[in-house]
C-alpha positions in Angstrom: 0.1 0.1 0.0 1.9 3.0 -1.2 1.0 5.8 0.9 2.8 9.2 0.3 1.9 11.2 3.4 1.5 14.7 2.3 0.0 17.9 3.9 -0.6 21.4 2.9 2.9 22.2 3.5 5.1 19.2 3.2 3.7 16.1 4.2 4.4 13.5 6.8 2.0 12.8 9.5 2.7 11.4 12.8 0.5 9.9 15.6 0.2 11.8 18.8 -1.3 11.0 22.1 -2.5 14.4 23.3 -5.6 16.2 24.4 -7.5 18.1 21.6 -6.5 21.5 23.1 -3.0 20.9 22.5 -3.3 18.9 19.1 -2.4 21.8 16.9 1.1 21.7 15.6 3.2 24.7 15.9 5.7 24.3 13.1 3.5 23.8 9.9 3.0 20.1 10.1 -0.4 18.5 9.6 -0.4 15.1 11.5 -2.8 12.3 12.5 -3.3 12.8 16.2 -5.1 11.2 19.2 -7.5 12.7 21.5 -8.8 11.1 24.7 -12.5 10.5 25.5 -13.3 9.3 29.0 -16.4 7.0 29.5 -17.0 8.9 32.7 -16.1 12.6 32.0 -16.8 13.8 28.6 -14.6 16.9 28.9 -11.3 16.9 27.0 -8.6 14.7 28.5 -5.5 16.4 29.9 -2.3 16.2 28.0 -0.4 13.1 29.3 2.7 14.0 31.2 6.0 12.5 31.7 4.7 10.0 34.1 1.2 9.5 32.6 0.5 6.2 30.8 0.0 6.9 27.1 -1.9 3.8 26.4 -3.7 0.8 27.9 -3.5 -2.6 26.2 -7.0 -3.1 27.9 -8.3 0.1 26.5 -11.9 0.5 25.3 -10.7 0.7 21.7 -9.2 -2.8 22.0 -12.2 -4.2 23.8 -14.8 -2.6 21.8 -13.0 -3.9 18.7 -12.7 -7.5 20.0 -16.5 -7.4 21.0 -17.5 -6.0 17.5 -15.4 -8.3 15.5 -17.6 -11.3 16.7 -20.9 -9.6 16.4 -20.2 -8.2 12.9 -18.5 -11.5 11.3 -21.8 -13.0 10.0 -22.9 -9.7 8.8 -19.6 -8.9 6.9 -19.4 -12.4 5.6 -22.7 -12.0 4.0 -22.0 -8.6 2.7 -18.8 -9.7 1.2 -20.4 -12.6 -0.5 -23.0 -10.4 -2.2 -20.7 -7.6 -3.1 -18.9 -7.3 -6.6 -15.3 -8.4 -6.1 -13.6 -5.5 -7.6 -10.6 -5.3 -5.3 -8.6 -8.4 -6.1 -5.0 -8.5 -5.1 -2.5 -8.0 -7.7 1.1 -9.1 -8.0 2.6 -6.0 -9.4 1.1 -6.7 -12.8 -1.2 -4.3 -14.4 -3.4 -3.7 -17.4 -4.4 -0.4 -19.1 -7.7 -0.2 -21.0 -7.5 3.4 -21.9 -6.2 6.8 -20.8 -9.4 7.9 -18.9 -12.0 6.4 -16.6 -15.4 7.3 -15.4 -16.4 7.8 -11.9 -19.4 9.1 -9.9 -21.8 6.8 -11.5 -20.4 7.1 -14.9 -21.0 10.9 -15.0 -17.4 12.2 -14.8 -14.3 11.3 -16.8 -11.0 11.5 -14.9 -7.5 10.8 -16.0 -6.5 7.1 -15.5 -3.6 6.6 -13.2 -0.7 4.9 -14.9 0.3 1.6 -13.4 3.3 1.9 -11.0 6.0 -0.8 -10.5 5.8 -1.3 -6.8 9.7 -1.6 -6.5 9.9 2.1 -7.5 8.1 3.1 -4.5 10.8 2.3 -2.2 12.6 5.1 -0.6 16.3 5.4 -1.2 17.1 7.1 2.1 14.2 6.4 4.7 14.7 9.3 7.1 12.2 11.2 9.0 12.7 14.9 8.4 13.9 17.0 11.3 10.8 19.2 11.5 8.6 16.1 11.9 10.5 14.6 14.9 8.6 14.6 18.1 8.6 12.8 21.4 5.8 10.1 21.1 4.9 10.6 24.7 5.2 14.4 25.6 5.1 15.8 22.1 8.5 17.8 22.5 10.6 18.4 19.6 13.4 15.8 19.7 16.3 14.6 17.6 16.7 18.0 15.7 20.0 19.8 15.2 21.0 22.6 17.4 23.7 25.3 16.8 26.9 23.2 17.1 25.0 19.9 17.4 24.0 17.6 14.6 20.6 16.0 14.5 20.1 12.4 15.8 17.7 9.6 15.0 18.1 7.7 18.2 18.1 9.2 21.7 16.3 10.1 24.7 13.8 13.0 25.2 15.4 15.5 27.3 11.9 16.6 28.7 10.5 13.3 29.9 13.2 10.7 29.4 11.5 8.6 26.9 13.6 6.8 24.3 13.0 7.8 20.6 14.0 6.0 17.5 13.2 7.2 14.0 15.2 4.6 12.2 13.6 1.8 10.3 13.2 -1.4 12.3 13.7 -3.5 9.0 16.2 -3.3 6.3 15.9 -4.5 2.6 16.6 -8.2 2.5 15.1 -9.1 6.0 12.5 -11.8 6.0 9.8 -11.5 8.5 8.4 -14.5 10.1 10.0 -16.6 7.2 7.3 -15.4 4.8 7.7 -11.7 3.9 10.8 -10.5 2.1 11.3 -6.8 2.9 12.1 -4.5 0.0 12.4 -1.2 1.9 10.6 1.6 3.3 7.8 3.4 1.3 6.5 6.0 3.7 6.4 6.9 7.4 3.0 6.9 8.8 1.0 7.6 11.9 2.1 4.5 13.6 5.7 4.3 12.2 7.6 3.2 9.1 5.6 1.3 6.4 7.6 -1.3 4.4 7.1 -2.9 1.0 7.6 -6.7 1.1 6.9 -9.7 -1.0 4.8 -12.6 0.2 6.8 -15.7 -0.7 3.9 -18.0 0.5 1.2 -16.5 -1.7 2.3 -16.2 -5.2 5.0 -13.7 -4.6 2.4 -11.0 -4.1 3.2 -7.4 -3.0 2.2 -6.6 0.4 2.7 -3.8 3.0 4.0 -4.2 6.4 3.0 -1.5 8.8 5.1 -1.3 11.9 4.7 0.5 15.3 6.2 3.9 15.7 7.9 2.6 18.9 7.8 -1.1 19.7 7.7 -0.1 23.3 4.8 2.2 22.9 1.9 0.6 24.8 -0.9 2.7 23.2 0.4 2.1 19.6 0.6 -1.6 20.4 -3.0 -1.4 21.7 -4.2 0.1 18.5 -2.3 -2.5 16.5 -3.9 -5.3 18.6 -7.2 -3.7 17.9 -6.6 -3.8 14.1 -5.7 -7.4 14.4 -8.9 -8.4 16.2 -11.4 -6.6 13.8 -9.8 -5.1 10.7 -9.1 -8.4 9.3 -12.8 -9.0 9.1 -13.4 -5.8 7.0 -14.2 -7.0 3.4 -15.1 -4.2 1.1 -13.6 -3.3 -2.4 -13.1 0.2 -1.4 -11.1 -0.6 1.8 -7.6 -1.9 1.9 -7.4 -5.6 2.9 -5.8 -6.7 6.1 -4.0 -10.0 5.3 -2.3 -10.9 8.5 -0.8 -9.6 11.8 2.7 -11.1 12.7 5.4 -10.5 15.3 9.0 -10.5 14.4 11.6 -11.5 17.1 14.4 -9.0 17.8 17.9 -9.7 18.9 17.4 -8.4 22.4 14.7 -11.0 23.1 11.7 -8.6 22.4 9.5 -8.8 19.4 7.8 -6.1 17.3 4.3 -6.4 15.5 3.6 -5.8 11.8 0.2 -5.6 10.2 0.3 -7.2 6.7 -1.9 -5.3 4.3 -2.6 -5.3 0.6 -0.5 -3.2 -1.5 -2.4 -0.5 -3.4 -0.2 1.0 -6.1 -1.1 4.5 -7.4 -1.5 8.1 -6.4 -3.2 9.6 -3.2 -5.7 12.4 -3.8 -3.2 14.7 -2.3 -0.8 13.8 -4.9 -3.5 14.4 -7.6 -4.4 17.6 -6.0 -0.7 18.8 -5.9 -0.5 18.0 -9.6 -3.3 20.4 -10.3 -0.8 23.3 -10.3 -0.3 26.5 -8.3 -3.7 26.7 -7.2 -3.8 23.1 -6.0 -7.6 22.9 -6.6 -9.2 20.0 -8.3 -12.1 20.5 -10.8 -15.2 20.3 -8.6 -16.8 17.6 -10.6 -13.8 15.3 -10.4 -13.5 15.9 -6.6 -17.2 15.0 -6.1 -16.6 11.9 -8.3 -13.7 10.7 -6.1 -15.7 11.4 -2.9 -18.6 9.5 -4.3 -16.5 6.5 -4.8 -15.3 6.6 -1.2 -18.8 7.1 0.4 -19.9 3.5 -0.1 -16.8 2.2 1.7 -17.5 4.5 4.7 -21.2 3.4 4.7 -20.0 -0.3 4.8 -17.8 0.6 7.9 -20.6 2.2 9.5 -22.9 -0.8 8.9 -20.7 -3.0 10.9 -20.3 -0.5 13.7 -17.0 1.1 12.7 -15.9 4.6 12.0 -12.9 5.4 9.8 -12.1 8.6 11.7 -9.2 9.9 9.5 -10.6 10.7 6.0 -8.3 13.1 4.2 -6.8 13.4 0.7 -3.7 11.5 1.8 -5.8 8.3 2.8 -7.6 7.9 -0.4 -5.5 6.1 -3.0 -6.4 6.0 -6.7 -5.0 3.2 -8.7 -5.5 2.2 -12.3 -8.6 0.5 -11.6 -9.5 1.1 -8.0 -10.2 3.7 -5.4 -9.5 2.6 -1.9 -9.4 3.9 1.8 -5.9 3.1 3.0 -4.3 3.3 6.6 -6.8 1.8 8.9 -5.0 2.8 12.0 -7.6 5.3 13.1 -10.5 3.0 12.7 -12.5 2.7 15.9 -15.9 1.4 17.0 -19.0 3.8 17.1 -19.0 5.8 20.3 -15.7 4.1 21.4 -13.8 5.6 24.5 -10.1 5.9 24.8 -7.6 7.4 22.4 -9.1 8.5 19.2 -7.0 9.2 16.1 -7.7 11.9 13.5 -6.2 14.9 11.7 -6.6 18.5 12.9 -8.5 20.4 10.2 -10.5 17.4 9.3 -11.5 16.0 12.7 -15.1 16.8 13.9 -15.0 19.3 16.9 -17.4 17.3 19.0 -15.5 14.0 19.1 -13.9 14.3 22.4 -17.3 14.5 23.8 -19.4 12.1 21.6 -16.7 9.7 20.6 -16.5 8.4 16.9 -19.8 8.5 15.3 -21.3 8.5 11.8 -21.7 12.2 12.0 -18.0 12.7 12.8 -17.1 10.7 9.7 -19.5 12.7 7.5 -17.6 15.9 8.9 -14.3 14.6 7.6 -15.9 13.8 4.1 -17.1 17.5 4.0 -13.8 18.7 5.1 -12.0 16.6 2.5 -14.3 17.7 -0.4 -13.7 21.3 0.8 -9.8 20.9 0.7 -10.0 19.3 -2.7 -12.1 22.2 -4.3 -11.6 25.5 -2.2 -8.8 27.5 -1.1 -9.1 26.7 2.4 -7.7 28.9 5.2 -4.7 27.4 7.0 -2.3 28.4 9.6 1.0 26.6 10.5 0.2 23.8 7.9 -3.1 23.2 9.6 -6.5 23.7 8.1 -8.6 26.1 10.1 -12.2 25.4 10.9 -15.0 26.9 8.8 -15.3 27.5 5.0 -14.4 30.5 2.8 -17.1 32.9 2.5 -19.0 33.2 -0.8 -17.5 36.5 -1.5 -14.0 35.0 -1.1 -14.6 32.0 -3.3 -15.4 32.0 -7.1 -16.2 28.3 -6.8 -18.9 28.9 -4.2 -20.2 31.8 -6.2 -20.4 29.7 -9.3 -21.9 26.5 -7.5 -24.2 27.6 -4.6 -25.5 23.9 -4.4 -21.9 22.9 -3.5 -21.8 25.4 -0.8 -25.0 24.1 0.7 -23.6 20.5 0.5 -20.4 21.6 2.5 -22.3 23.7 4.9 -24.6 20.6 5.9 -21.8 18.1 5.9 -19.5 20.3 8.2 -22.3 21.9 10.4 -21.0 22.3 13.9 -24.1 20.5 15.2 -23.7 16.7 14.3 -27.5 16.3 14.4 -27.8 18.7 11.5 -25.3 16.8 9.1 -26.2 14.2 6.8 -27.7 11.2 8.6 -25.6 8.6 6.7 -23.1 8.0 4.1 -25.9 7.0 1.6 -27.7 10.2 2.2 -24.6 12.3 1.7 -24.0 10.4 -1.6 -27.5 10.9 -2.9 -27.2 14.8 -2.5 -23.5 14.8 -3.6 -24.8 13.1 -6.8 -27.5 15.6 -7.4 -25.1 18.4 -6.9 -22.7 16.8 -9.4 -25.5 16.6 -11.9 -26.3 20.3 -11.5 -22.6 21.3 -11.8 -22.1 19.0 -15.1 -25.2 20.7 -16.5 -23.7 24.1 -15.9 -20.2 22.9 -17.4 -21.4 21.2 -20.6 -24.8 22.8 -21.2 -26.2 19.2 -21.4 -29.0 18.2 -19.0 -28.0 15.6 -16.4 -31.5 14.2 -15.1 -31.5 11.7 -12.4 -34.3 10.2 -10.3 -34.6 11.5 -6.8 -34.6 9.0 -3.9 -36.4 11.5 -1.5 -38.8 13.3 -3.6 -41.5 12.2 -6.1 -41.5 13.8 -9.6 -43.7 16.9 -10.1 -47.3 15.8 -9.9 -48.3 18.1 -12.6 -47.3 21.4 -14.2 -47.9 25.0 -13.2 -47.7 28.2 -15.1 -47.7 26.4 -18.5 -51.0 27.7 -19.8 -50.9 31.3 -18.4 -50.1 33.0 -21.7 -51.8 30.8 -24.1 -54.9 30.7 -22.0 -55.7 34.4 -22.5 -56.4 33.6 -26.3 -59.3 31.3 -25.1 -61.3 34.5 -25.1 -61.6 34.0 -28.9 -63.4 30.8 -28.1 -65.9 31.7 -25.3 -65.5 35.4 -24.8 -64.3 35.0 -21.0 -61.4 37.1 -19.9 -58.6 35.2 -18.2 -56.0 36.4 -15.8 -52.4 35.6 -16.7 -50.8 35.3 -13.3 -49.9 32.0 -11.6 -51.7 31.1 -8.4 -50.3 29.5 -5.1 -52.9 26.8 -5.3 -51.7 25.5 -8.7 -48.2 25.6 -7.5 -48.9 23.4 -4.4 -51.0 21.0 -6.5 -48.1 20.5 -9.0 -45.0 20.4 -6.7 -43.4 17.1 -5.9 -43.9 15.7 -2.4 -41.3 13.9 -0.1 -41.2 10.2 -0.5 -41.9 8.0 2.7 -38.7 7.7 4.6 -37.7 4.0 4.2 -36.0 4.1 7.7 -39.3 5.0 9.3 -40.7 2.0 11.2 -44.2 3.1 9.6 -43.0 2.8 6.1 -44.4 -0.6 5.4 -47.7 0.3 6.9 -47.9 3.5 4.5 -46.8 1.4 1.6 -50.1 -0.6 2.1 -52.3 2.3 3.2 -51.5 5.1 0.8 -53.6 5.0 -2.4 -54.1 7.2 -5.4 -57.2 9.0 -4.0 -56.6 11.3 -1.1 -59.9 10.4 0.5 -59.1 6.8 0.5 -55.7 7.4 1.8 -57.1 9.4 4.7 -59.8 6.7 5.4 -57.0 4.1 5.5 -54.9 6.0 7.9 -57.7 6.8 10.2 -58.7 3.0 9.9 -55.2 2.1 10.9 -55.2 4.4 13.9 -58.5 3.1 15.2 -57.2 -0.4 15.2 -54.1 0.5 17.0 -51.6 0.0 14.1 -50.0 3.5 14.6 -49.4 2.6 18.3 -47.7 -0.6 17.2 -45.4 1.2 14.7 -44.7 4.0 17.2 -43.6 1.5 19.7 -40.8 0.3 17.2 -37.5 2.1 17.5 -34.9 2.4 14.7 -31.4 1.3 14.7 -30.4 4.3 16.8 -33.0 3.9 19.4 -35.2 6.9 18.2 -38.0 7.9 20.3 -41.6 6.7 19.5 -42.6 10.2 18.5 -40.4 10.0 15.5 -41.9 6.7 14.5 -45.2 8.2 13.8 -44.0 11.3 11.9 -44.5 9.7 8.4 -48.1 8.7 9.3 -48.8 12.3 10.4 -47.2 13.8 7.2 -49.3 11.4 5.1 -52.4 12.8 6.8 -51.2 16.4 6.1 -50.7 15.5 2.4 -54.0 13.9 2.1 -55.9 16.9 3.7 -54.0 19.3 1.4 -55.0 17.2 -1.7 -58.6 17.4 -0.6 -58.3 21.2 -0.1 -58.8 20.9 3.8 -56.2 23.6 4.5 -57.5 24.2 8.0 -57.2 20.6 9.0 -53.8 20.2 7.5 -52.5 23.3 9.3 -53.7 22.0 12.7 -52.1 18.7 12.4 -48.7 20.1 11.2 -48.8 22.7 14.0 -48.8 19.7 16.4 -45.9 18.2 14.5 -43.8 21.3 14.6 -44.2 21.6 18.4 -42.6 18.3 18.8 -38.9 17.4 18.4 -38.2 16.1 15.0 -34.4 17.3 14.8 -33.3 14.2 13.3 -35.1 14.9 10.0 -36.9 18.2 10.0 -36.9 18.9 6.3 -39.9 16.8 5.6 -41.9 18.9 8.1 -40.5 22.1 6.5 -41.6 21.1 3.1 -45.3 20.8 4.2 -44.9 24.0 6.2 -43.9 25.7 3.0 -47.0 24.3 1.1 -49.4 25.4 3.8 -47.8 28.8 3.9 -48.2 29.1 0.1 -51.9 28.5 0.4 -52.1 31.0 3.1 -50.4 33.5 0.9 -47.7 33.7 3.5 -45.0 33.8 0.8 -42.0 35.0 3.0 -42.7 32.1 5.5 -43.0 29.7 2.5 -39.7 30.9 1.1 -37.9 30.3 4.5 -39.4 26.9 4.8 -38.3 25.8 1.2 -34.9 27.4 1.8 -34.5 25.3 4.8 -35.3 22.1 2.8 -32.6 23.2 0.2 -30.2 23.5 2.9 -30.8 20.1 4.0 -31.2 18.5 0.6 -28.9 20.7 -1.7 -28.8 18.1 -4.5 -32.6 18.1 -5.0 -34.5 19.9 -7.8 -37.8 19.9 -5.9 -36.9 22.7 -3.4 -35.3 24.8 -6.2 -38.7 24.5 -8.2 -40.5 25.5 -5.1 -38.3 28.4 -4.3 -38.5 29.6 -7.9 -42.3 29.7 -7.8 -42.3 31.3 -4.4 -39.9 33.9 -5.6 -42.2 34.7 -8.6 -45.3 35.0 -6.3 -43.4 37.4 -4.0 -42.4 39.3 -7.1 -46.1 39.7 -7.8 -46.7 41.0 -4.3 -43.8 43.5 -4.8 -45.1 45.1 -8.0 -45.0 48.8 -7.4 -41.7 48.5 -5.6 -39.3 48.1 -8.6 -36.2 47.2 -6.4 -38.0 44.4 -4.6 -39.8 43.2 -7.7 -36.5 43.0 -9.5 -34.8 41.3 -6.6 -37.4 38.4 -6.6 -37.6 38.3 -10.4 -33.8 37.7 -10.5 -34.0 35.0 -7.8 -36.8 33.3 -9.7 -34.9 33.3 -12.9 -31.8 31.8 -11.3 -33.7 28.9 -9.5 -35.9 28.2 -12.7 -32.6 28.1 -14.8 -31.0 25.8 -12.3 -33.9 23.2 -12.5 -34.3 23.5 -16.2 -30.6 23.3 -17.1 -30.4 20.1 -15.1 -33.7 18.2 -16.0 -35.6 19.2 -19.2 -38.4 17.0 -18.1 -39.6 19.6 -15.4 -41.2 21.9 -18.0 -42.8 24.1 -15.3 -39.3 25.4 -15.0 -38.9 26.2 -18.7 -42.1 28.3 -18.6 -41.0 30.0 -15.4 -37.7 30.9 -16.9 -39.3 32.2 -19.9 -41.6 34.4 -17.8 -38.8 36.0 -15.8 -36.6 36.5 -19.0 -39.6 38.2 -20.8 -40.1 40.5 -17.8 -36.6 41.8 -18.0 -37.1 42.4 -21.7 -35.2 39.4 -23.0 -37.5 38.0 -25.6 -34.8 36.1 -27.4 -33.8 34.3 -24.3 -37.3 33.6 -23.3 -38.0 32.1 -26.6 -34.8 30.0 -26.4 -35.9 28.5 -23.1 -39.3 27.5 -24.6 -37.7 26.0 -27.7 -35.7 23.7 -25.4 -38.9 21.8 -24.5 -38.3 18.5 -26.1 -40.7 17.5 -28.8 -41.4 14.2 -26.8 -43.0 16.3 -24.1 -46.8 16.8 -24.1 -46.2 20.4 -23.5 -44.2 20.8 -26.7 -47.1 22.3 -28.5 -47.9 24.6 -25.4 -44.3 25.8 -25.4 -44.5 26.6 -29.3 -47.7 28.6 -28.7 -46.3 30.4 -25.8 -43.2 31.4 -27.7 -45.6 32.8 -30.5 -47.1 35.1 -27.8 -43.7 35.8 -26.3 -42.7 37.2 -29.9 -45.9 39.3 -30.4 -47.6 40.2 -27.2 -46.9 42.9 -24.7 -44.7 44.7 -27.3 -45.4 48.1 -29.1 -45.9 48.1 -32.9 -42.7 50.0 -33.3 -40.8 47.1 -31.5 -42.2 44.5 -33.9 -40.8 43.7 -37.3 -41.9 41.6 -40.3 -39.4 38.8 -39.2 -41.2 38.6 -35.9 -44.6 37.9 -37.6 -43.1 35.4 -40.0 -41.3 33.6 -37.3 -44.5 33.4 -35.3 -46.4 32.1 -38.4 -43.9 29.3 -39.0 -44.4 28.3 -35.4 -48.2 28.2 -35.7 -47.9 26.4 -39.0 -46.0 23.5 -37.3 -48.6 22.9 -34.7 -50.2 19.5 -35.1 -53.7 19.3 -36.7 -55.2 18.0 -33.5 -54.1 21.0 -31.6 -57.4 22.6 -30.4 -56.0 26.0 -30.0 -54.3 26.1 -33.6 -57.2 28.0 -35.1 -57.2 30.9 -32.4 -53.4 31.0 -32.6 -53.5 31.4 -36.4 -56.3 34.0 -36.4 -54.3 36.0 -33.6 -51.2 36.1 -35.6 -53.0 37.3 -38.8 -54.9 40.0 -36.7 -51.7 41.3 -35.2 -50.0 41.3 -38.5 -53.0 43.3 -40.1 -52.8 45.7 -37.1 -49.0 46.3 -37.8 -49.6 46.9 -41.6 -52.7 49.2 -41.0 -50.5 51.2 -38.5 -48.2 52.1 -41.4 -45.6 49.5 -41.8 -45.2 47.5 -45.1 -43.9 44.1 -45.9 -40.7 43.9 -47.8 -41.7 40.6 -49.4 -45.4 40.6 -50.2 -45.2 37.8 -52.6 -44.1 35.4 -49.8 -47.3 34.3 -48.0 -47.8 34.1 -44.2 -49.9 31.3 -43.1 -51.0 30.8 -46.6 -52.3 34.4 -47.2 -50.5 37.3 -48.9 -48.6 39.6 -46.4 -50.7 42.6 -47.5 -53.5 44.3 -46.0 -56.1 42.8 -48.2 -54.7 39.4 -47.8 -54.4 39.6 -44.0 -57.9 41.0 -43.8 -59.3 38.1 -45.7 -57.3 35.5 -43.7 -58.3 37.2 -40.3 -62.0 37.3 -41.5 -61.9 33.6 -42.4 -60.5 32.6 -38.9 -63.1 34.6 -37.0 -65.8 33.1 -38.9 -64.5 29.5 -38.2 -64.3 30.5 -34.5 -67.9 31.7 -34.5 -69.0 28.4 -36.0 -67.5 26.6 -33.0 -68.6 29.0 -30.3 -71.1 27.7 -27.8 -72.2 31.0 -26.4 -74.9 32.7 -28.9 -73.9 36.1 -27.8 -70.2 35.5 -28.3 -70.9 33.9 -31.7 -72.6 37.1 -32.8 -69.6 39.2 -31.5 -67.2 37.1 -33.6 -69.4 37.5 -36.8 -69.7 41.3 -36.3 -65.9 41.4 -35.8 -65.3 39.4 -39.0 -67.6 41.8 -41.0 -65.8 44.8 -39.7 -62.3 43.3 -40.6 -63.2 41.9 -44.1 -62.0 43.8 -47.1 -64.3 46.4 -48.7 -66.1 45.3 -51.8 -68.7 46.8 -54.3 -71.4 44.5 -53.0 
């Protein structure tokens, strides 16, 4: 396992047993460190002093690991048997199938890492640089040169009297336990030197031997024992394999232990990041793709009760055909006590109180993604907490969804982070699709795992609906309403982790009243009490178990138009504690606020949903519609109206650019562009509605009105009318509004001619009539009479006939 240990400045890490308050290095070195968490007192443990025991062979790390290895063995075996075997060991041979590969679900093409001869990874002069030499016990600087004194690799710490030795324990040519031929050192890691060796008992495969930093270091020995007890059980293609644990006798009668691991040849993400150039920033889509490859491995560890603890670019190895987590030295059981290893700048701030958790691992993923993509603030070689502001980062300005993704993953409150690696992966994939759509201009639709598709459309018939006055004489208003938005928006899917999910799958039906009746029947028969008494894997409270049933009731009442009832039910839910997953409640709060015309409140609710689910298009669509409604309210206040119009435009654009199947966003984007006078952009958005969509004809007719309506005669040109006519001519014969659209175009062209304009190509007909006053009069008259024949209202029919008589060309008869 080749592991170049790099940092923001120079690159070798070392493990320390210190309290978190003293974990920050002072000389520009980023290192894997240990913090202590007491099972009795959750305060930060004091720094070990000269006489303090640094480790305990019976520590909770070791005990927990041993217990979990037995409990997880059957689960891991089953998981290993069902997973694809993509992580086979290799014997230094490689194959190349091309210069690039695809990651992130096949969405992103990344350069292929060229195969590396393992022998070339051996260091010619294995020496620990002076600025990385510290006493393993008291953290004092040792072995460094002083004025008039050379540096030393072996000696005694002048502060605490502990022996230090930075020289390799093994030399090239040594054979460990008669099986592993040492080739040399390849890196110096958190627990000492890492050696490349050949396994003579198993097909001469390349392996890695990881030794202890000090063979007399009890804490390091305890960690190694813990690895032997449970890490050998880990079986996932995205995690380095542990083959064996051996002890090599020494000449002084003692022995030193080594972990035998799979050799992973390639480059770490830190190496790839450094190769990106002076800015040392990776393209965002590539960084997301690499992180998406890592998240399944973390999810696997979490599923068997383990936490990786030390994710960072240095610990993610990219080979020619694999991406693996390497260096399992910091792996611990969930909520373990004892010394907890991690790297300052990546490690979650609460870990000394909570111990390792899924949330603390999620934090390290967010920090890793930030380091790969942003210019992160650092001091003395250590990344500082927090993210750059949007004003300071062009990347965050260009990709606001990435900012939201990072904010949730690295939230200081662990309960507000992503609940699992799978949830993080789902949202990261959504963000990746959005970013790729921005980069390439090609849509990247995907099926959401947490939201349904839009139930219908909104705002698609606003413009064209006004022309129906030709048919029935009734005047229509163009503005979109909150009720049609609520009826069209997607709804959250039932949380599969909710104990009530199976009940809802059987109870929820197409008709809202039937759904409501089924839920009420279930509650009368005590089914809700049964589900509420079931707790999840984390021992969630019974109140959380009934959340999905309650939200299903809210949805059914809203579908039936029972806004008051839905509001009352949701108010009770909001008064309870649903901190584990509040976004679903926020979504329905936003829907109800829309129906109450409380648009500011609705915007806040939907914005909270987007903060929790930054990869989803549903909250962006809801925010776009809400912004448009707020713009209507702000009419008369030009500054506010433009602010909301611009927001609606950006949100509609983000949805439409990513998924051309959500046509409400295309019509919404066109409306916002038209309002700022960009008819060309509005028509371009409508023209992007695919021909396979049932709204294709509606988009064509809307583009006709966008060309001609709400513009003065002076702004119109002959080309506008001819373009509109071509669009009308292409409407299918079955289109019920084709006749009124044809009549409208001819009537408006006639008005333009009568006002003093003239065609430059009269012989070229428009909708099969000459582009002259006489020809346009005849064509408009014919259309009006055809509309009159189909009119159902007698008075309106007479009005159309009168209008046709008034428009027809004058004759001698």
